[in-house]
N, CA, C and O atoms as a MOPAC input file, in Angstrom:
PM7 MOZYME 1SCF
protein

 N    -15.69900 1    -7.16300 1     5.92100 1
 C    -16.22000 1    -5.93800 1     5.36900 1
 C    -15.05700 1    -5.02600 1     4.97800 1
 O    -14.10000 1    -4.86900 1     5.73700 1
 N    -15.14600 1    -4.44200 1     3.81900 1
 C    -14.11300 1    -3.53800 1     3.31100 1
 C    -14.08100 1    -2.25300 1     4.12400 1
 O    -15.12200 1    -1.66500 1     4.41600 1
 N    -12.87100 1    -1.82000 1     4.48900 1
 C    -12.68100 1    -0.55600 1     5.18400 1
 C    -11.78500 1     0.31400 1     4.33400 1
 O    -10.58200 1     0.06600 1     4.25000 1
 N    -12.35300 1     1.34300 1     3.69500 1
 C    -11.53500 1     2.22000 1     2.85600 1
 C    -10.76400 1     3.25100 1     3.68300 1
 O     -9.93200 1     3.98900 1     3.15400 1
 N    -11.04800 1     3.29300 1     4.97100 1
 C    -10.28800 1     4.16400 1     5.87000 1
 C     -9.02500 1     3.40300 1     6.26400 1
 O     -9.05900 1     2.53400 1     7.13600 1
 N     -7.91700 1     3.73600 1     5.61600 1
 C     -6.68400 1     2.97300 1     5.75300 1
 C     -5.99800 1     3.19200 1     7.09500 1
 O     -5.46800 1     2.24300 1     7.67200 1
 N     -5.99600 1     4.42200 1     7.60700 1
 C     -5.31000 1     4.74200 1     8.85700 1
 C     -6.31700 1     5.06300 1     9.96000 1
 O     -7.24400 1     5.84600 1     9.75400 1
 N     -6.13000 1     4.45700 1    11.12300 1
 C     -6.95200 1     4.76900 1    12.28800 1
 C     -6.07100 1     5.44500 1    13.33000 1
 O     -5.02300 1     4.92300 1    13.71400 1
 N     -6.51200 1     6.60700 1    13.77800 1
 C     -5.75000 1     7.40200 1    14.73400 1
 C     -6.50500 1     7.53700 1    16.04300 1
 O     -7.72000 1     7.34100 1    16.09500 1
 N     -5.77700 1     7.87200 1    17.09900 1
 C     -6.35800 1     8.21300 1    18.38200 1
 C     -5.56200 1     9.38900 1    18.94000 1
 O     -4.43100 1     9.64500 1    18.52800 1
 N     -6.16300 1    10.08100 1    19.86600 1
 C     -5.47200 1    11.21800 1    20.50500 1
 C     -5.08100 1    10.78600 1    21.91300 1
 O     -5.92300 1    10.34500 1    22.69600 1
 N     -3.79900 1    10.91800 1    22.22200 1
 C     -3.29700 1    10.59400 1    23.54400 1
 C     -3.89800 1    11.59900 1    24.52800 1
 O     -3.73700 1    12.80800 1    24.36800 1
 N     -4.58600 1    11.08900 1    25.54100 1
 C     -5.27700 1    11.96500 1    26.49800 1
 C     -4.32100 1    12.84900 1    27.28700 1
 O     -4.68200 1    13.96600 1    27.65800 1
 N     -3.12600 1    12.37400 1    27.54700 1
 C     -2.16200 1    13.13700 1    28.34200 1
 C     -1.44100 1    14.18500 1    27.51100 1
 O     -1.37800 1    15.35000 1    27.90400 1
 N     -0.89800 1    13.78700 1    26.37000 1
 C     -0.07200 1    14.69200 1    25.56600 1
 C     -0.84600 1    15.39900 1    24.46700 1
 O     -0.34400 1    16.36000 1    23.88400 1
 N     -2.04900 1    14.94800 1    24.17300 1
 C     -2.90100 1    15.48600 1    23.10100 1
 C     -2.26700 1    15.30000 1    21.72100 1
 O     -2.61900 1    16.00100 1    20.77200 1
 N     -1.34100 1    14.36400 1    21.61500 1
 C     -0.72900 1    14.06100 1    20.32900 1
 C     -1.55300 1    12.99800 1    19.60000 1
 O     -2.12900 1    12.09700 1    20.21000 1
 N     -1.58600 1    13.13600 1    18.28700 1
 C     -2.27200 1    12.14800 1    17.45800 1
 C     -1.34300 1    10.95700 1    17.27000 1
 O     -0.16700 1    11.11500 1    16.94500 1
 N     -1.89200 1     9.75500 1    17.48100 1
 C     -1.09600 1     8.54000 1    17.35000 1
 C     -1.78400 1     7.59400 1    16.37700 1
 O     -3.00200 1     7.42200 1    16.40300 1
 N     -0.98000 1     6.99100 1    15.52400 1
 C     -1.48400 1     5.99000 1    14.59900 1
 C     -1.70700 1     4.68800 1    15.36500 1
 O     -0.78200 1     4.15600 1    15.97800 1
 N     -2.94400 1     4.17700 1    15.32800 1
 C     -3.28800 1     2.96900 1    16.07100 1
 C     -3.15100 1     1.73600 1    15.19100 1
 O     -2.57600 1     0.73700 1    15.62100 1
 N     -3.67100 1     1.78600 1    13.96200 1
 C     -3.58900 1     0.64900 1    13.05800 1
 C     -3.71600 1     1.11000 1    11.61600 1
 O     -4.22000 1     2.19600 1    11.33100 1
 N     -3.24800 1     0.26000 1    10.71800 1
 C     -3.41200 1     0.51800 1     9.29100 1
 C     -4.15500 1    -0.66400 1     8.67400 1
 O     -3.97200 1    -1.81000 1     9.08400 1
 N     -4.98900 1    -0.37000 1     7.69100 1
 C     -5.72500 1    -1.40600 1     6.95700 1
 C     -5.56400 1    -1.13300 1     5.46500 1
 O     -6.48900 1    -0.63700 1     4.82200 1
 N     -4.39300 1    -1.45500 1     4.91100 1
 C     -4.15900 1    -1.17400 1     3.48800 1
 C     -5.05900 1    -2.02200 1     2.59100 1
 O     -5.49400 1    -3.11200 1     2.96400 1
 N     -5.32100 1    -1.49500 1     1.41100 1
 C     -6.07300 1    -2.24800 1     0.40900 1
 C     -5.48300 1    -1.99600 1    -0.96100 1
 O     -4.77400 1    -1.01300 1    -1.17700 1
 N     -5.78400 1    -2.89600 1    -1.88600 1
 C     -5.37300 1    -2.75200 1    -3.28100 1
 C     -6.64200 1    -2.74600 1    -4.11400 1
 O     -7.51100 1    -3.60000 1    -3.94000 1
 N     -6.74600 1    -1.79400 1    -5.01000 1
 C     -7.89600 1    -1.71100 1    -5.91000 1
 C     -7.47100 1    -2.23000 1    -7.27900 1
 O     -6.50600 1    -1.73800 1    -7.86400 1
 N     -8.19400 1    -3.22600 1    -7.78500 1
 C     -7.96000 1    -3.75800 1    -9.12600 1
 C     -9.18100 1    -3.41300 1    -9.97000 1
 O    -10.31700 1    -3.54900 1    -9.51500 1
 N     -8.94500 1    -2.97200 1   -11.18400 1
 C    -10.08900 1    -2.64700 1   -12.04100 1
 C     -9.79700 1    -3.05300 1   -13.47200 1
 O     -8.64800 1    -3.13000 1   -13.90600 1
 N    -10.86700 1    -3.30600 1   -14.17900 1
 C    -10.77900 1    -3.61900 1   -15.59400 1
 C    -11.99300 1    -2.97300 1   -16.25100 1
 O    -13.10000 1    -3.01600 1   -15.71300 1
 N    -11.77800 1    -2.38900 1   -17.39100 1
 C    -12.79400 1    -1.58000 1   -18.06200 1
 C    -14.17800 1    -2.23700 1   -18.10800 1
 O    -15.17300 1    -1.59400 1   -17.77600 1
 N    -14.25200 1    -3.48200 1   -18.50600 1
 C    -15.55300 1    -4.13700 1   -18.68400 1
 C    -16.10100 1    -4.78100 1   -17.41800 1
 O    -17.24100 1    -5.24600 1   -17.40800 1
 N    -15.30400 1    -4.81300 1   -16.34700 1
 C    -15.72000 1    -5.54900 1   -15.15300 1
 C    -15.84100 1    -4.70800 1   -13.89500 1
 O    -16.30200 1    -5.22400 1   -12.87700 1
 N    -15.45900 1    -3.46500 1   -13.91200 1
 C    -15.53200 1    -2.64900 1   -12.69900 1
 C    -14.30400 1    -2.82400 1   -11.82900 1
 O    -13.20500 1    -3.06900 1   -12.32600 1
 N    -14.50100 1    -2.69600 1   -10.52000 1
 C    -13.38500 1    -2.74100 1    -9.57900 1
 C    -13.62100 1    -3.76700 1    -8.47800 1
 O    -14.76000 1    -4.07100 1    -8.12400 1
 N    -12.53600 1    -4.28600 1    -7.95200 1
 C    -12.57000 1    -5.10600 1    -6.74500 1
 C    -11.44800 1    -4.62100 1    -5.83800 1
 O    -10.46100 1    -4.04800 1    -6.29900 1
 N    -11.61300 1    -4.85800 1    -4.55200 1
 C    -10.62700 1    -4.44900 1    -3.56300 1
 C    -10.12000 1    -5.68100 1    -2.82800 1
 O    -10.89700 1    -6.57600 1    -2.49500 1
 N     -8.81600 1    -5.72500 1    -2.57600 1
 C     -8.19800 1    -6.78700 1    -1.78800 1
 C     -7.78400 1    -6.17300 1    -0.45800 1
 O     -7.03300 1    -5.19800 1    -0.41900 1
 N     -8.28000 1    -6.75500 1     0.63500 1
 C     -7.94400 1    -6.24000 1     1.96300 1
 C     -8.11100 1    -7.34800 1     2.99500 1
 O     -9.10100 1    -8.07900 1     2.97900 1
 N     -7.14600 1    -7.46400 1     3.88200 1
 C     -7.19500 1    -8.41800 1     4.98800 1
 C     -7.52200 1    -9.83800 1     4.51600 1
 O     -8.27200 1   -10.55700 1     5.17700 1
 N     -6.96400 1   -10.23400 1     3.38700 1
 C     -7.16500 1   -11.58000 1     2.87900 1
 C     -8.50300 1   -11.81400 1     2.19800 1
 O     -8.81800 1   -12.94400 1     1.82400 1
 N     -9.29700 1   -10.75800 1     2.03100 1
 C    -10.60000 1   -10.89300 1     1.39100 1
 C    -10.67500 1   -10.10800 1     0.09500 1
 O     -9.83100 1    -9.25700 1    -0.18500 1
 N    -11.70100 1   -10.40800 1    -0.69100 1
 C    -11.96200 1    -9.70700 1    -1.94200 1
 C    -13.33400 1    -9.05500 1    -1.81000 1
 O    -14.29600 1    -9.70900 1    -1.40500 1
 N    -13.42900 1    -7.77300 1    -2.15000 1
 C    -14.64700 1    -7.00800 1    -1.92600 1
 C    -15.05600 1    -6.23400 1    -3.17400 1
 O    -14.21500 1    -5.78400 1    -3.95300 1
 N    -16.37000 1    -6.09000 1    -3.34400 1
 C    -16.91400 1    -5.27800 1    -4.42600 1
 C    -16.88000 1    -3.81400 1    -4.00700 1
 O    -16.55400 1    -3.50200 1    -2.86100 1
 N    -17.22100 1    -2.90400 1    -4.94100 1
 C    -17.23300 1    -1.47100 1    -4.64700 1
 C    -18.08300 1    -1.12300 1    -3.43600 1
 O    -17.71700 1    -0.24800 1    -2.65100 1
 N    -19.21200 1    -1.80000 1    -3.27800 1
 C    -20.12600 1    -1.50200 1    -2.17300 1
 C    -19.61900 1    -2.03500 1    -0.83100 1
 O    -20.16300 1    -1.68700 1     0.21700 1
 N    -18.58000 1    -2.87700 1    -0.85500 1
 C    -17.98700 1    -3.36500 1     0.37600 1
 C    -18.31900 1    -4.79700 1     0.73500 1
 O    -17.76100 1    -5.32900 1     1.69500 1
 N    -19.22200 1    -5.44700 1    -0.01400 1
 C    -19.56800 1    -6.83700 1     0.31600 1
 C    -18.48500 1    -7.78900 1    -0.18300 1
 O    -17.85800 1    -7.55600 1    -1.21600 1
 N    -18.28100 1    -8.86000 1     0.56900 1
 C    -17.28500 1    -9.87100 1     0.21500 1
 C    -17.75800 1   -10.64700 1    -1.01300 1
 O    -18.92800 1   -11.01700 1    -1.11300 1
 N    -16.82800 1   -10.89000 1    -1.95000 1
 C    -17.13500 1   -11.62500 1    -3.17500 1
 C    -16.00400 1   -12.60300 1    -3.46300 1
 O    -14.92900 1   -12.51000 1    -2.87000 1
 N    -16.24700 1   -13.53100 1    -4.36400 1
 C    -15.19700 1   -14.42800 1    -4.84800 1
 C    -14.27000 1   -13.62600 1    -5.76000 1
 O    -14.71500 1   -12.71200 1    -6.45400 1
 N    -13.00200 1   -13.96500 1    -5.75600 1
 C    -12.03300 1   -13.28900 1    -6.61000 1
 C    -12.33000 1   -13.61600 1    -8.07200 1
 O    -12.26700 1   -14.78200 1    -8.46400 1
 N    -12.65700 1   -12.59900 1    -8.89400 1
 C    -12.92000 1   -12.86700 1   -10.31700 1
 C    -11.64800 1   -13.32900 1   -11.03300 1
 O    -10.53800 1   -13.00100 1   -10.61600 1
 N    -11.82200 1   -14.08800 1   -12.10500 1
 C    -10.67800 1   -14.60400 1   -12.85600 1
 C     -9.80300 1   -13.47600 1   -13.39700 1
 O     -8.57600 1   -13.56700 1   -13.36100 1
 N    -10.44100 1   -12.39900 1   -13.90600 1
 C     -9.66500 1   -11.28200 1   -14.46000 1
 C     -8.82200 1   -10.62400 1   -13.37000 1
 O     -7.71900 1   -10.15200 1   -13.64800 1
 N     -9.32200 1   -10.58600 1   -12.13800 1
 C     -8.56600 1    -9.97900 1   -11.03700 1
 C     -7.38000 1   -10.86200 1   -10.65000 1
 O     -6.31000 1   -10.35800 1   -10.30800 1
 N     -7.57300 1   -12.17500 1   -10.70500 1
 C     -6.47300 1   -13.10000 1   -10.41200 1
 C     -5.34300 1   -12.90800 1   -11.41600 1
 O     -4.16800 1   -12.98600 1   -11.05700 1
 N     -5.70000 1   -12.65700 1   -12.68000 1
 C     -4.67800 1   -12.40300 1   -13.70300 1
 C     -3.93700 1   -11.10500 1   -13.40600 1
 O     -2.71900 1   -11.04200 1   -13.57100 1
 N     -4.65900 1   -10.05700 1   -12.96600 1
 C     -4.00900 1    -8.78500 1   -12.64400 1
 C     -3.12700 1    -8.89200 1   -11.40600 1
 O     -2.12300 1    -8.18800 1   -11.29700 1
 N     -3.49400 1    -9.77000 1   -10.47300 1
 C     -2.69300 1    -9.94100 1    -9.26300 1
 C     -1.29000 1   -10.43100 1    -9.58500 1
 O     -0.36100 1   -10.19400 1    -8.81300 1
 N     -1.12700 1   -11.10700 1   -10.70500 1
 C      0.19700 1   -11.59200 1   -11.09100 1
 C      1.16000 1   -10.44200 1   -11.38300 1
 O      2.37600 1   -10.63700 1   -11.39000 1
 N      0.62600 1    -9.25200 1   -11.62300 1
 C      1.46000 1    -8.08800 1   -11.89500 1
 C      1.93700 1    -7.40100 1   -10.61300 1
 O      2.83200 1    -6.55600 1   -10.65900 1
 N      1.34900 1    -7.75600 1    -9.48100 1
 C      1.69500 1    -7.12000 1    -8.21100 1
 C      2.90200 1    -7.80200 1    -7.57600 1
 O      3.17000 1    -8.97900 1    -7.81700 1
 N      3.61200 1    -7.04700 1    -6.77100 1
 C      4.76900 1    -7.61600 1    -6.07800 1
 C      4.30400 1    -8.48100 1    -4.91000 1
 O      3.19200 1    -8.31900 1    -4.40700 1
 N      5.15700 1    -9.38900 1    -4.49100 1
 C      4.84900 1   -10.22700 1    -3.33600 1
 C      4.66500 1    -9.36900 1    -2.08000 1
 O      3.81900 1    -9.66800 1    -1.23800 1
 N      5.46500 1    -8.29900 1    -1.96000 1
 C      5.37000 1    -7.41500 1    -0.79500 1
 C      4.00900 1    -6.71200 1    -0.73800 1
 O      3.42000 1    -6.58300 1     0.33500 1
 N      3.51400 1    -6.26000 1    -1.89400 1
 C      2.20700 1    -5.59000 1    -1.93300 1
 C      1.10000 1    -6.55900 1    -1.54800 1
 O      0.18800 1    -6.19900 1    -0.80300 1
 N      1.17400 1    -7.78400 1    -2.05100 1
 C      0.16200 1    -8.78600 1    -1.72000 1
 C      0.20700 1    -9.16000 1    -0.24000 1
 O     -0.83000 1    -9.36500 1     0.39100 1
 N      1.41500 1    -9.24500 1     0.30400 1
 C      1.56800 1    -9.58800 1     1.71300 1
 C      0.93700 1    -8.51400 1     2.60600 1
 O      0.36400 1    -8.82900 1     3.65000 1
 N      1.04200 1    -7.25600 1     2.19700 1
 C      0.46900 1    -6.14700 1     2.97900 1
 C     -1.03900 1    -6.28400 1     3.14100 1
 O     -1.58900 1    -5.88700 1     4.16700 1
 N     -1.70700 1    -6.84000 1     2.14500 1
 C     -3.16300 1    -7.00300 1     2.20900 1
 C     -3.54400 1    -8.45300 1     2.51800 1
 O     -4.68800 1    -8.86200 1     2.32300 1
 N     -2.55900 1    -9.22300 1     3.00500 1
 C     -2.73200 1   -10.60200 1     3.45900 1
 C     -3.21400 1   -11.53900 1     2.34400 1
 O     -4.09700 1   -12.37100 1     2.54900 1
 N     -2.62100 1   -11.38200 1     1.18100 1
 C     -2.88800 1   -12.26600 1     0.04200 1
 C     -1.59100 1   -12.91100 1    -0.39300 1
 O     -0.50700 1   -12.39400 1    -0.12300 1
 N     -1.70400 1   -14.04300 1    -1.06800 1
 C     -0.55500 1   -14.69000 1    -1.68400 1
 C     -0.77200 1   -14.72400 1    -3.18600 1
 O     -1.90200 1   -14.66000 1    -3.67000 1
 N      0.30800 1   -14.82400 1    -3.89700 1
 C      0.23000 1   -14.88600 1    -5.35100 1
 C     -0.58500 1   -16.10700 1    -5.77800 1
 O     -0.30600 1   -17.22500 1    -5.34400 1
 N     -1.59200 1   -15.89400 1    -6.62900 1
 C     -2.39200 1   -17.04300 1    -7.06500 1
 C     -1.55600 1   -18.01000 1    -7.90000 1
 O     -0.63000 1   -17.60700 1    -8.60400 1
 N     -1.89300 1   -19.25800 1    -7.80900 1
 C     -1.18300 1   -20.27200 1    -8.59300 1
 C     -1.44300 1   -20.03600 1   -10.07900 1
 O     -2.53500 1   -19.63500 1   -10.48300 1
 N     -0.42500 1   -20.29100 1   -10.86700 1
 C     -0.58400 1   -20.11100 1   -12.31600 1
 C     -1.62000 1   -21.10400 1   -12.82500 1
 O     -1.56300 1   -22.29400 1   -12.51600 1
 N     -2.54500 1   -20.60900 1   -13.59200 1
 C     -3.54300 1   -21.50100 1   -14.16100 1
 C     -3.30200 1   -21.61900 1   -15.66400 1
 O     -2.42600 1   -20.95600 1   -16.22000 1
 N     -4.07300 1   -22.45100 1   -16.29300 1
 C     -3.87400 1   -22.70000 1   -17.71500 1
 C     -4.87900 1   -21.94200 1   -18.56200 1
 O     -5.96300 1   -21.57600 1   -18.10700 1
 N     -4.49400 1   -21.72100 1   -19.78600 1
 C     -5.32600 1   -21.07300 1   -20.79700 1
 C     -5.29800 1   -21.97400 1   -22.02500 1
 O     -4.24900 1   -22.50500 1   -22.38800 1
 N     -6.44800 1   -22.14200 1   -22.65800 1
 C     -6.52500 1   -22.97800 1   -23.85200 1
 C     -6.59500 1   -22.09300 1   -25.08400 1
 O     -7.46600 1   -21.23000 1   -25.19000 1
 N     -5.68100 1   -22.31000 1   -26.00500 1
 C     -5.58100 1   -21.51700 1   -27.22400 1
 C     -6.76500 1   -21.82100 1   -28.14400 1
 O     -7.07300 1   -22.98300 1   -28.40900 1
 N     -7.42800 1   -20.76200 1   -28.62700 1
 C     -8.55100 1   -20.92000 1   -29.55500 1
 C     -8.07600 1   -21.37900 1   -30.93600 1
 O     -8.83100 1   -22.01700 1   -31.67000 1
 N     -6.84400 1   -21.06100 1   -31.28700 1
 C     -6.32200 1   -21.37700 1   -32.60900 1
 C     -5.92700 1   -22.84500 1   -32.74500 1
 O     -6.33400 1   -23.52200 1   -33.68900 1
 N     -5.12000 1   -23.33500 1   -31.78200 1
 C     -4.60900 1   -24.70500 1   -31.91100 1
 C     -5.15300 1   -25.66300 1   -30.85700 1
 O     -4.95300 1   -26.87200 1   -30.97200 1
 N     -5.83000 1   -25.15600 1   -29.84100 1
 C     -6.39000 1   -26.01800 1   -28.81100 1
 C     -5.41300 1   -26.45200 1   -27.73800 1
 O     -5.76800 1   -27.22300 1   -26.84600 1
 N     -4.18400 1   -25.96400 1   -27.81700 1
 C     -3.17200 1   -26.34600 1   -26.83500 1
 C     -3.40300 1   -25.62000 1   -25.51600 1
 O     -3.73100 1   -24.43300 1   -25.51000 1
 N     -3.23400 1   -26.32500 1   -24.39400 1
 C     -3.34100 1   -25.72400 1   -23.06000 1
 C     -1.94500 1   -25.29200 1   -22.63200 1
 O     -1.02300 1   -26.10600 1   -22.58900 1
 N     -1.79100 1   -24.00000 1   -22.31300 1
 C     -0.50200 1   -23.46100 1   -21.87400 1
 C     -0.71200 1   -22.67800 1   -20.57900 1
 O     -1.82500 1   -22.24400 1   -20.28500 1
 N      0.35100 1   -22.50100 1   -19.81300 1
 C      0.28300 1   -21.70800 1   -18.58700 1
 C     -0.01800 1   -20.26100 1   -18.93800 1
 O      0.43000 1   -19.76100 1   -19.97000 1
 N     -0.77700 1   -19.58700 1   -18.08100 1
 C     -1.11900 1   -18.18600 1   -18.33000 1
 C      0.13100 1   -17.30700 1   -18.43700 1
 O      0.11000 1   -16.27300 1   -19.10600 1
 N      1.19900 1   -17.71200 1   -17.78700 1
 C      2.41600 1   -16.91200 1   -17.81300 1
 C      3.04900 1   -16.84400 1   -19.20200 1
 O      3.82600 1   -15.93100 1   -19.48000 1
 N      2.72300 1   -17.80200 1   -20.07800 1
 C      3.28700 1   -17.80600 1   -21.43500 1
 C      2.20700 1   -17.60800 1   -22.50600 1
 O      2.44900 1   -17.85800 1   -23.68700 1
 N      1.04300 1   -17.16800 1   -22.10000 1
 C     -0.06400 1   -16.96600 1   -23.04500 1
 C      0.32900 1   -16.00000 1   -24.16300 1
 O      0.09600 1   -16.28500 1   -25.33800 1
 N      0.92300 1   -14.86200 1   -23.80500 1
 C      1.30600 1   -13.86000 1   -24.79500 1
 C      2.33000 1   -14.38300 1   -25.78600 1
 O      2.24700 1   -14.08600 1   -26.97700 1
 N      3.29100 1   -15.15600 1   -25.31000 1
 C      4.31500 1   -15.74000 1   -26.17300 1
 C      3.66800 1   -16.71900 1   -27.14700 1
 O      4.02100 1   -16.76600 1   -28.32600 1
 N      2.71800 1   -17.49800 1   -26.63800 1
 C      2.03500 1   -18.47800 1   -27.48200 1
 C      1.24400 1   -17.77800 1   -28.59300 1
 O      1.29900 1   -18.19500 1   -29.75000 1
 N      0.52100 1   -16.73500 1   -28.24900 1
 C     -0.25700 1   -15.98200 1   -29.24600 1
 C      0.67100 1   -15.34800 1   -30.27700 1
 O      0.37800 1   -15.35100 1   -31.47300 1
 N      1.79800 1   -14.80300 1   -29.80400 1
 C      2.76400 1   -14.19100 1   -30.71800 1
 C      3.33400 1   -15.21500 1   -31.69000 1
 O      3.60200 1   -14.88800 1   -32.84600 1
 N      3.52100 1   -16.44000 1   -31.23800 1
 C      4.06300 1   -17.47600 1   -32.14800 1
 C      3.07500 1   -17.76100 1   -33.27600 1
 O      3.49100 1   -18.00100 1   -34.41000 1
 N      1.77700 1   -17.73800 1   -32.98500 1
 C      0.77600 1   -17.92400 1   -34.05100 1
 C      0.79800 1   -16.75600 1   -35.04000 1
 O      0.64300 1   -16.95300 1   -36.24500 1
 N      0.99100 1   -15.55500 1   -34.52800 1
 C      1.04000 1   -14.37700 1   -35.40800 1
 C      2.27100 1   -14.45200 1   -36.32200 1
 O      2.19800 1   -14.10400 1   -37.50000 1
 N      3.39500 1   -14.90800 1   -35.76900 1
 C      4.60700 1   -15.04600 1   -36.57800 1
 C      4.40000 1   -16.08900 1   -37.65900 1
 O      4.82100 1   -15.89400 1   -38.79900 1
 N      3.75700 1   -17.19500 1   -37.31400 1
 C      3.49000 1   -18.24900 1   -38.30100 1
 C      2.58700 1   -17.73300 1   -39.41100 1
 O      2.77700 1   -18.05200 1   -40.58400 1
 N      1.59600 1   -16.92600 1   -39.02100 1
 C      0.64100 1   -16.38100 1   -39.99700 1
 C      1.35200 1   -15.43300 1   -40.97800 1
 O      1.08300 1   -15.46000 1   -42.17900 1
 N      2.25700 1   -14.60100 1   -40.45500 1
 C      2.99500 1   -13.67000 1   -41.31100 1
 C      3.94200 1   -14.40300 1   -42.25500 1
 O      4.17700 1   -13.96200 1   -43.38000 1
 N      4.48100 1   -15.52400 1   -41.78500 1
 C      5.42100 1   -16.29500 1   -42.56900 1
 C      4.77300 1   -17.01700 1   -43.75300 1
 O      5.45500 1   -17.34800 1   -44.72300 1
 N      3.47300 1   -17.26100 1   -43.68300 1
 C      2.77000 1   -17.99300 1   -44.76500 1
 C      2.35700 1   -17.10300 1   -45.88600 1
 O      1.76200 1   -17.56900 1   -46.85800 1

């Protein structure tokens, strides 16, 4: 279950000082047409807090996050997956999708 309360505190009975007991960091990923998802404690959650499968668009956005940020929420970088070009039908790694599309645009301008 998603916990948006990141810091949990307690009051020391003897000193009356506030002490940080635990932290539960989360990362919010959003995309205009798909809404938001939260990554926390190795899980993926919808806005309402229920556990869901990681959407493909969110996996693509996770590639922009640092390894340290992902580690904080107990996630690892997703494996690079492939994308199939609509123009030529070639399957390329998602990491070079933009370069591949740009090469088609350059070819089009050259003709």
